[in-house]
TORPA-4810 file (N, C-alpha, C, O; in nm, 3 decimals):
<nodes>
NODE_1_0.997_3.946_-1.120_0.934_4.019_-1.010_0.789_3.972_-0.997_0.722_3.949_-1.097_X
NODE_2_0.742_3.959_-0.876_0.606_3.910_-0.850_0.502_4.013_-0.889_0.523_4.133_-0.875_X
NODE_3_0.391_3.964_-0.938_0.279_4.050_-0.976_0.208_4.096_-0.849_0.146_4.014_-0.781_X
NODE_4_0.215_4.222_-0.818_0.156_4.278_-0.696_0.005_4.260_-0.692_-0.052_4.248_-0.584_X
NODE_5_-0.062_4.258_-0.807_-0.208_4.248_-0.809_-0.258_4.112_-0.764_-0.376_4.097_-0.732_X
NODE_6_-0.170_4.011_-0.762_-0.213_3.877_-0.724_-0.182_3.844_-0.579_-0.211_3.734_-0.534_X
NODE_7_-0.125_3.938_-0.506_-0.094_3.913_-0.366_-0.222_3.914_-0.284_-0.318_3.983_-0.316_X
NODE_8_-0.221_3.835_-0.176_-0.337_3.823_-0.088_-0.360_3.956_-0.016_-0.271_4.008_0.050_X
NODE_9_-0.480_4.008_-0.031_-0.516_4.135_0.034_-0.609_4.112_0.151_-0.665_4.207_0.205_X
NODE_10_-0.627_3.985_0.191_-0.713_3.957_0.305_-0.852_3.912_0.266_-0.930_3.871_0.352_X
NODE_11_-0.885_3.920_0.139_-1.016_3.872_0.095_-0.996_3.787_-0.029_-0.900_3.806_-0.104_X
NODE_12_-1.088_3.695_-0.049_-1.078_3.609_-0.166_-1.218_3.578_-0.215_-1.317_3.607_-0.148_X
NODE_13_-1.225_3.519_-0.333_-1.356_3.480_-0.386_-1.422_3.376_-0.297_-1.545_3.367_-0.292_X
NODE_14_-1.342_3.297_-0.225_-1.399_3.195_-0.138_-1.468_3.258_-0.018_-1.550_3.192_0.047_X
NODE_15_-1.439_3.382_0.013_-1.499_3.448_0.128_-1.616_3.538_0.087_-1.681_3.598_0.173_X
NODE_16_-1.643_3.548_-0.042_-1.751_3.632_-0.090_-1.886_3.572_-0.048_-1.904_3.450_-0.052_X
NODE_17_-1.977_3.657_-0.009_-2.110_3.613_0.033_-2.178_3.538_-0.083_-2.189_3.592_-0.193_X
NODE_18_-2.222_3.414_-0.058_-2.288_3.338_-0.165_-2.406_3.411_-0.229_-2.437_3.386_-0.345_X
NODE_19_-2.471_3.500_-0.155_-2.582_3.576_-0.212_-2.536_3.671_-0.322_-2.617_3.718_-0.402_X
NODE_20_-2.405_3.700_-0.326_-2.350_3.792_-0.426_-2.287_3.720_-0.544_-2.241_3.785_-0.638_X
NODE_21_-2.284_3.587_-0.543_-2.225_3.512_-0.652_-2.307_3.530_-0.779_-2.430_3.522_-0.775_X
NODE_22_-2.241_3.555_-0.891_-2.313_3.568_-1.018_-2.366_3.434_-1.065_-2.462_3.429_-1.143_X
NODE_23_-2.306_3.324_-1.021_-2.351_3.191_-1.060_-2.424_3.120_-0.946_-2.446_2.999_-0.951_X
NODE_24_-2.460_3.194_-0.844_-2.522_3.135_-0.725_-2.654_3.065_-0.750_-2.691_2.975_-0.674_X
NODE_25_-2.725_3.104_-0.855_-2.855_3.043_-0.884_-2.843_2.912_-0.963_-2.941_2.840_-0.980_X
NODE_26_-2.722_2.882_-1.010_-2.701_2.758_-1.085_-2.708_2.639_-0.990_-2.689_2.654_-0.869_X
NODE_27_-2.736_2.520_-1.043_-2.738_2.400_-0.956_-2.603_2.380_-0.889_-2.499_2.417_-0.943_X
NODE_28_-2.606_2.320_-0.770_-2.481_2.295_-0.698_-2.388_2.209_-0.784_-2.432_2.134_-0.870_X
NODE_29_-2.260_2.223_-0.758_-2.160_2.146_-0.831_-2.157_2.003_-0.781_-2.213_1.972_-0.676_X
NODE_30_-2.093_1.917_-0.856_-2.078_1.778_-0.815_-2.003_1.766_-0.684_-2.038_1.684_-0.599_X
NODE_31_-1.900_1.848_-0.667_-1.822_1.844_-0.544_-1.906_1.889_-0.425_-1.900_1.828_-0.318_X
NODE_32_-1.985_1.995_-0.444_-2.073_2.041_-0.336_-2.173_1.932_-0.301_-2.198_1.905_-0.183_X
NODE_33_-2.230_1.870_-0.403_-2.331_1.767_-0.382_-2.275_1.652_-0.300_-2.339_1.605_-0.205_X
NODE_34_-2.157_1.606_-0.337_-2.095_1.494_-0.267_-2.063_1.529_-0.121_-2.095_1.453_-0.030_X
NODE_35_-2.001_1.645_-0.101_-1.962_1.685_0.034_-2.084_1.714_0.120_-2.088_1.676_0.237_X
NODE_36_-2.183_1.781_0.062_-2.305_1.813_0.136_-2.379_1.685_0.176_-2.433_1.676_0.286_X
NODE_37_-2.381_1.588_0.087_-2.445_1.460_0.119_-2.378_1.396_0.240_-2.446_1.345_0.329_X
NODE_38_-2.245_1.398_0.243_-2.170_1.343_0.357_-2.201_1.419_0.485_-2.225_1.359_0.589_X
NODE_39_-2.202_1.552_0.477_-2.231_1.633_0.595_-2.373_1.609_0.646_-2.395_1.599_0.767_X
NODE_40_-2.467_1.598_0.555_-2.606_1.573_0.595_-2.618_1.440_0.669_-2.688_1.431_0.770_X
NODE_41_-2.550_1.337_0.618_-2.553_1.207_0.686_-2.495_1.219_0.826_-2.552_1.166_0.922_X
NODE_42_-2.381_1.287_0.838_-2.316_1.302_0.969_-2.400_1.383_1.067_-2.401_1.356_1.187_X
NODE_43_-2.471_1.484_1.014_-2.550_1.572_1.100_-2.691_1.519_1.123_-2.764_1.572_1.207_X
NODE_44_-2.730_1.416_1.048_-2.863_1.359_1.064_-2.973_1.448_1.008_-3.083_1.453_1.062_X
NODE_45_-2.942_1.519_0.900_-3.042_1.604_0.837_-3.068_1.556_0.694_-2.986_1.488_0.634_X
NODE_46_-3.184_1.594_0.642_-3.221_1.554_0.506_-3.136_1.627_0.403_-3.104_1.744_0.419_X
NODE_47_-3.100_1.556_0.297_-3.023_1.610_0.186_-3.119_1.655_0.077_-3.206_1.578_0.036_X
NODE_48_-3.104_1.777_0.029_-3.189_1.833_-0.076_-3.106_1.848_-0.203_-3.019_1.935_-0.211_X
NODE_49_-3.133_1.764_-0.302_-3.058_1.767_-0.429_-3.088_1.890_-0.512_-3.014_1.920_-0.606_X
NODE_50_-3.193_1.963_-0.481_-3.235_2.076_-0.563_-3.175_2.209_-0.523_-3.220_2.313_-0.573_X
NODE_51_-3.077_2.210_-0.435_-3.019_2.336_-0.391_-2.934_2.401_-0.500_-2.874_2.333_-0.583_X
NODE_52_-2.930_2.533_-0.498_-2.842_2.608_-0.588_-2.701_2.607_-0.531_-2.679_2.563_-0.418_X
NODE_53_-2.605_2.658_-0.609_-2.467_2.668_-0.560_-2.460_2.750_-0.431_-2.395_2.710_-0.335_X
NODE_54_-2.528_2.863_-0.430_-2.525_2.951_-0.313_-2.591_2.885_-0.193_-2.538_2.891_-0.082_X
NODE_55_-2.706_2.822_-0.214_-2.776_2.755_-0.104_-2.692_2.640_-0.049_-2.685_2.621_0.073_X
NODE_56_-2.630_2.565_-0.138_-2.546_2.454_-0.095_-2.427_2.504_-0.013_-2.390_2.445_0.088_X
NODE_57_-2.367_2.614_-0.058_-2.253_2.670_0.014_-2.292_2.711_0.155_-2.219_2.684_0.251_X
NODE_58_-2.406_2.776_0.168_-2.453_2.819_0.300_-2.482_2.699_0.390_-2.450_2.699_0.508_X
NODE_59_-2.544_2.595_0.332_-2.576_2.477_0.410_-2.448_2.404_0.451_-2.440_2.352_0.562_X
NODE_60_-2.350_2.399_0.363_-2.221_2.338_0.397_-2.160_2.410_0.516_-2.113_2.346_0.610_X
NODE_61_-2.161_2.543_0.513_-2.106_2.620_0.625_-2.179_2.588_0.755_-2.117_2.567_0.859_X
NODE_62_-2.311_2.583_0.748_-2.391_2.554_0.868_-2.360_2.414_0.922_-2.343_2.395_1.043_X
NODE_63_-2.352_2.317_0.832_-2.329_2.179_0.876_-2.185_2.158_0.922_-2.160_2.075_1.010_X
NODE_64_-2.091_2.230_0.864_-1.954_2.223_0.914_-1.948_2.273_1.058_-1.880_2.215_1.142_X
NODE_65_-2.020_2.380_1.085_-2.024_2.431_1.223_-2.090_2.330_1.316_-2.045_2.311_1.429_X
NODE_66_-2.195_2.267_1.268_-2.268_2.170_1.351_-2.186_2.045_1.378_-2.187_1.993_1.490_X
NODE_67_-2.114_1.996_1.276_-2.042_1.870_1.290_-1.895_1.889_1.329_-1.830_1.795_1.374_X
NODE_68_-1.843_2.011_1.311_-1.701_2.035_1.338_-1.612_1.990_1.224_-1.490_2.000_1.234_X
NODE_69_-1.671_1.941_1.118_-1.595_1.890_1.004_-1.549_2.008_0.916_-1.624_2.104_0.896_X
NODE_70_-1.428_1.999_0.866_-1.378_2.099_0.772_-1.330_2.227_0.837_-1.294_2.322_0.767_X
NODE_71_-1.329_2.232_0.968_-1.284_2.353_1.038_-1.152_2.325_1.105_-1.126_2.214_1.151_X
NODE_72_-1.067_2.428_1.111_-0.938_2.416_1.179_-0.960_2.428_1.329_-1.007_2.531_1.377_X
NODE_73_-0.928_2.325_1.400_-0.947_2.324_1.545_-0.826_2.374_1.620_-0.822_2.366_1.743_X
NODE_74_-0.724_2.427_1.548_-0.602_2.472_1.612_-0.615_2.606_1.665_-0.521_2.659_1.723_X
</nodes>
């Protein structure tokens, strides 16, 4: 029988506000750094290596909106 506590309730950790992350002040991850660098190049904005995980996440969201990258267009 499936574990009811693991079923999708409409919210996930990926949707949690980066300002509320307990690890948000840590340096961005390698994956964030790589993806953010790509987005910055595409958007023509400067890349800041000193961003925290939370700051990088917010900037990724902003640049995805600006470039249309990473969003479902369906």
